[in-house]
C-alpha positions as a Markdown table, in Angstrom:
| # | Residue | x | y | z |
|---|---|---|---|---|
| 1 | Met | -101.8 | -7.6 | -4.7 |
| 2 | Lys | -103.4 | -4.4 | -3.4 |
| 3 | Tyr | -106.9 | -5.7 | -4.1 |
| 4 | Leu | -106.0 | -9.1 | -2.4 |
| 5 | Leu | -105.0 | -7.2 | 0.7 |
| 6 | Ile | -108.2 | -5.2 | 0.7 |
| 7 | Leu | -110.2 | -8.4 | 0.2 |
| 8 | Val | -108.4 | -10.1 | 3.1 |
| 9 | Phe | -109.0 | -7.0 | 5.3 |
| 10 | Ala | -112.6 | -6.8 | 4.4 |
| 11 | Gly | -113.1 | -10.5 | 5.1 |
| 12 | Phe | -111.4 | -10.2 | 8.4 |
| 13 | Thr | -113.4 | -7.2 | 9.4 |
| 14 | Ser | -116.7 | -8.8 | 8.3 |
| 15 | Phe | -115.9 | -11.9 | 10.4 |
| 16 | Phe | -115.2 | -9.9 | 13.5 |
| 17 | Ser | -118.2 | -7.6 | 12.9 |
| 18 | Cys | -120.4 | -10.6 | 12.9 |
| 19 | Ala | -118.7 | -11.9 | 16.0 |
| 20 | Gln | -119.4 | -8.6 | 17.7 |
| 21 | Lys | -123.2 | -9.0 | 17.1 |
| 22 | Asp | -123.2 | -12.3 | 19.1 |
| 23 | Asn | -124.1 | -11.2 | 22.6 |
| 24 | Ser | -122.7 | -14.4 | 24.1 |
| 25 | Gln | -119.2 | -13.1 | 23.3 |
| 26 | Glu | -117.6 | -9.9 | 24.4 |
| 27 | Thr | -115.5 | -8.5 | 21.5 |
| 28 | Thr | -113.1 | -5.6 | 21.6 |
| 29 | Thr | -111.3 | -4.5 | 18.4 |
| 30 | Tyr | -108.4 | -2.0 | 18.2 |
| 31 | Tyr | -107.2 | -0.5 | 14.9 |
| 32 | Phe | -103.8 | 1.2 | 15.2 |
| 33 | Ile | -102.3 | 3.4 | 12.5 |
| 34 | Arg | -99.3 | 5.7 | 12.4 |
| 35 | His | -99.8 | 9.3 | 11.4 |
| 36 | Ala | -99.7 | 10.1 | 7.7 |
| 37 | Glu | -96.8 | 11.9 | 6.0 |
| 38 | Lys | -95.7 | 15.0 | 7.8 |
| 39 | Asp | -94.0 | 18.1 | 6.6 |
| 40 | Arg | -90.2 | 17.7 | 7.0 |
| 41 | Thr | -89.1 | 21.0 | 5.5 |
| 42 | Asp | -88.2 | 22.5 | 8.9 |
| 43 | Ala | -86.2 | 20.0 | 11.0 |
| 44 | Thr | -86.6 | 22.1 | 14.1 |
| 45 | Asn | -90.4 | 22.0 | 14.0 |
| 46 | Lys | -91.5 | 19.3 | 16.5 |
| 47 | Asn | -95.2 | 19.6 | 15.7 |
| 48 | Pro | -95.5 | 19.7 | 11.9 |
| 49 | His | -98.7 | 19.5 | 9.9 |
| 50 | Leu | -99.4 | 16.8 | 7.2 |
| 51 | Thr | -98.1 | 17.3 | 3.7 |
| 52 | Gln | -100.6 | 17.2 | 0.8 |
| 53 | Ile | -99.7 | 13.5 | 0.4 |
| 54 | Gly | -100.3 | 13.0 | 4.1 |
| 55 | Ile | -103.7 | 14.7 | 3.8 |
| 56 | Ala | -104.6 | 12.4 | 1.0 |
| 57 | Arg | -103.5 | 9.4 | 3.1 |
| 58 | Ala | -105.7 | 10.5 | 6.0 |
| 59 | Glu | -108.6 | 10.6 | 3.6 |
| 60 | Lys | -107.6 | 7.2 | 2.3 |
| 61 | Trp | -107.7 | 5.8 | 5.8 |
| 62 | Arg | -111.2 | 7.2 | 6.2 |
| 63 | Asn | -112.2 | 5.3 | 3.0 |
| 64 | Ile | -110.5 | 2.1 | 4.0 |
| 65 | Leu | -112.1 | 2.2 | 7.5 |
| 66 | Gln | -115.5 | 3.5 | 6.2 |
| 67 | His | -117.5 | 0.4 | 7.1 |
| 68 | Ile | -116.1 | 0.1 | 10.7 |
| 69 | Pro | -118.4 | 1.6 | 13.2 |
| 70 | Phe | -115.9 | 3.1 | 15.7 |
| 71 | Asp | -117.0 | 3.8 | 19.3 |
| 72 | Lys | -113.9 | 5.9 | 20.1 |
| 73 | Ile | -110.9 | 7.4 | 18.3 |
| 74 | Tyr | -107.7 | 8.2 | 20.1 |
| 75 | Ser | -104.8 | 10.4 | 19.0 |
| 76 | Thr | -101.7 | 11.8 | 20.5 |
| 77 | Asp | -101.8 | 15.6 | 20.8 |
| 78 | Tyr | -99.8 | 16.5 | 17.7 |
| 79 | Asn | -100.9 | 18.1 | 14.5 |
| 80 | Arg | -99.9 | 15.2 | 12.3 |
| 81 | Thr | -101.8 | 12.6 | 14.4 |
| 82 | Leu | -104.9 | 14.7 | 14.9 |
| 83 | Glu | -105.0 | 15.5 | 11.2 |
| 84 | Thr | -104.7 | 11.8 | 10.3 |
| 85 | Ala | -107.5 | 10.9 | 12.7 |
| 86 | Gln | -109.9 | 13.7 | 11.9 |
| 87 | Pro | -111.4 | 12.4 | 8.6 |
| 88 | Thr | -112.4 | 9.1 | 10.2 |
| 89 | Ala | -113.6 | 10.9 | 13.4 |
| 90 | Thr | -115.8 | 13.2 | 11.3 |
| 91 | Lys | -117.2 | 10.3 | 9.3 |
| 92 | Asn | -118.1 | 8.5 | 12.5 |
| 93 | Gly | -119.4 | 11.7 | 14.3 |
| 94 | Leu | -116.9 | 11.3 | 17.1 |
| 95 | Glu | -114.6 | 13.7 | 19.0 |
| 96 | Ile | -111.0 | 12.7 | 19.1 |
| 97 | Ile | -109.8 | 11.6 | 22.5 |
| 98 | Ile | -106.2 | 12.8 | 23.3 |
| 99 | Tyr | -103.9 | 10.3 | 24.9 |
| 100 | Asn | -100.3 | 10.4 | 26.0 |
| 101 | Asp | -98.7 | 7.1 | 25.4 |
| 102 | Lys | -96.1 | 7.7 | 28.1 |
| 103 | Glu | -98.9 | 8.2 | 30.7 |
| 104 | Thr | -101.5 | 5.7 | 29.4 |
| 105 | Asp | -101.9 | 2.9 | 32.0 |
| 106 | Ile | -102.8 | -0.1 | 29.9 |
| 107 | Asn | -105.2 | -1.9 | 32.3 |
| 108 | Pro | -107.6 | 1.1 | 32.8 |
| 109 | Phe | -107.4 | 1.7 | 29.0 |
| 110 | Leu | -108.4 | -1.9 | 28.3 |
| 111 | Asn | -111.3 | -1.6 | 30.8 |
| 112 | Asp | -112.5 | 1.7 | 29.5 |
| 113 | Thr | -112.6 | 0.3 | 25.9 |
| 114 | Lys | -113.9 | -3.2 | 26.6 |
| 115 | Gly | -116.5 | -4.3 | 24.1 |
| 116 | Glu | -115.8 | -1.4 | 21.8 |
| 117 | Thr | -114.2 | -0.8 | 18.4 |
| 118 | Val | -111.4 | 1.8 | 18.7 |
| 119 | Leu | -109.0 | 3.6 | 16.4 |
| 120 | Ile | -105.7 | 4.7 | 17.8 |
| 121 | Val | -103.4 | 7.0 | 15.9 |
| 122 | Gly | -99.8 | 7.3 | 17.0 |
| 123 | His | -96.2 | 7.4 | 15.8 |
| 124 | Ser | -93.6 | 5.1 | 14.3 |
| 125 | Asp | -92.4 | 4.1 | 17.8 |
| 126 | Thr | -95.5 | 4.5 | 20.0 |
| 127 | Thr | -97.9 | 2.6 | 17.8 |
| 128 | Pro | -96.1 | -0.8 | 17.9 |
| 129 | Gln | -95.2 | -0.2 | 21.5 |
| 130 | Phe | -98.9 | 0.3 | 22.4 |
| 131 | Val | -99.9 | -2.8 | 20.3 |
| 132 | Asn | -97.2 | -4.8 | 22.2 |
| 133 | Arg | -98.6 | -3.6 | 25.6 |
| 134 | Ile | -102.0 | -4.8 | 24.7 |
| 135 | Leu | -100.6 | -8.1 | 23.5 |
| 136 | Asp | -98.4 | -8.3 | 26.6 |
| 137 | Ser | -95.4 | -9.2 | 24.3 |
| 138 | Lys | -92.7 | -7.6 | 22.3 |
| 139 | Lys | -94.0 | -8.9 | 19.0 |
| 140 | Tyr | -93.8 | -5.7 | 16.8 |
| 141 | Lys | -90.7 | -3.5 | 16.3 |
| 142 | Asp | -90.8 | 0.3 | 15.5 |
| 143 | Ile | -92.2 | 1.2 | 12.1 |
| 144 | Asp | -89.6 | 2.3 | 9.5 |
| 145 | Asp | -89.7 | 6.0 | 9.2 |
| 146 | Ser | -90.7 | 5.8 | 5.5 |
| 147 | Asn | -93.7 | 3.6 | 6.2 |
| 148 | Asn | -97.0 | 5.3 | 7.0 |
| 149 | Gly | -99.2 | 2.5 | 5.8 |
| 150 | Asn | -99.3 | -0.1 | 8.6 |
| 151 | Leu | -102.6 | -1.1 | 10.0 |
| 152 | Tyr | -102.4 | -3.2 | 13.2 |
| 153 | Ile | -105.6 | -4.9 | 14.2 |
| 154 | Ile | -106.1 | -6.6 | 17.6 |
| 155 | Thr | -109.3 | -8.4 | 18.4 |
| 156 | Ile | -110.0 | -9.6 | 21.9 |
| 157 | Ile | -112.9 | -12.1 | 22.2 |
| 158 | Asn | -113.5 | -13.3 | 25.8 |
| 159 | Gly | -109.9 | -12.6 | 26.7 |
| 160 | Lys | -108.4 | -14.4 | 23.7 |
| 161 | Lys | -106.2 | -11.9 | 21.6 |
| 162 | Leu | -105.9 | -12.2 | 17.9 |
| 163 | Asp | -103.6 | -9.8 | 16.0 |
| 164 | Gln | -102.4 | -9.0 | 12.5 |
| 165 | Val | -100.7 | -6.2 | 10.6 |
| 166 | Leu | -101.5 | -5.1 | 7.1 |
| 167 | Thr | -99.5 | -2.6 | 5.0 |
| 168 | Ile | -101.6 | -0.5 | 2.8 |
| 169 | Asn | -99.7 | 1.8 | 0.5 |
């Protein structure tokens, strides 16, 4: 099943990568992930780092996303999200752009990223909320706290929005 999901993901990515090369169509693609597993040993720590399992997952995300040429990578300003985004940012030679989901105005964000391929790393509540704001619907609910493996993909081609979510564990 794991390999079937990877094949579906690779096919989907290849299809939209080809679509991006067609200059007659403007394509924007967003990849959303939640931060990897965080250290929960101190319940009072509001900004924990990743656990060893989380560090391994961040590297796994880099490997899963290795053939996607990102133009920008966004992360909230927390250790766990930055540490999740960093391997992919390093692989792509990009600086991480800090965003605050509560202050991000969706229309300027969409305009600033139009025609680009973007990774956004967030949290169990902010990630699906951000996806919903781009889709202009309430399609996705908060991610279960035990799930760090969702990958939301939104592709916008000439204003038409296509979306899917994969769980990679």
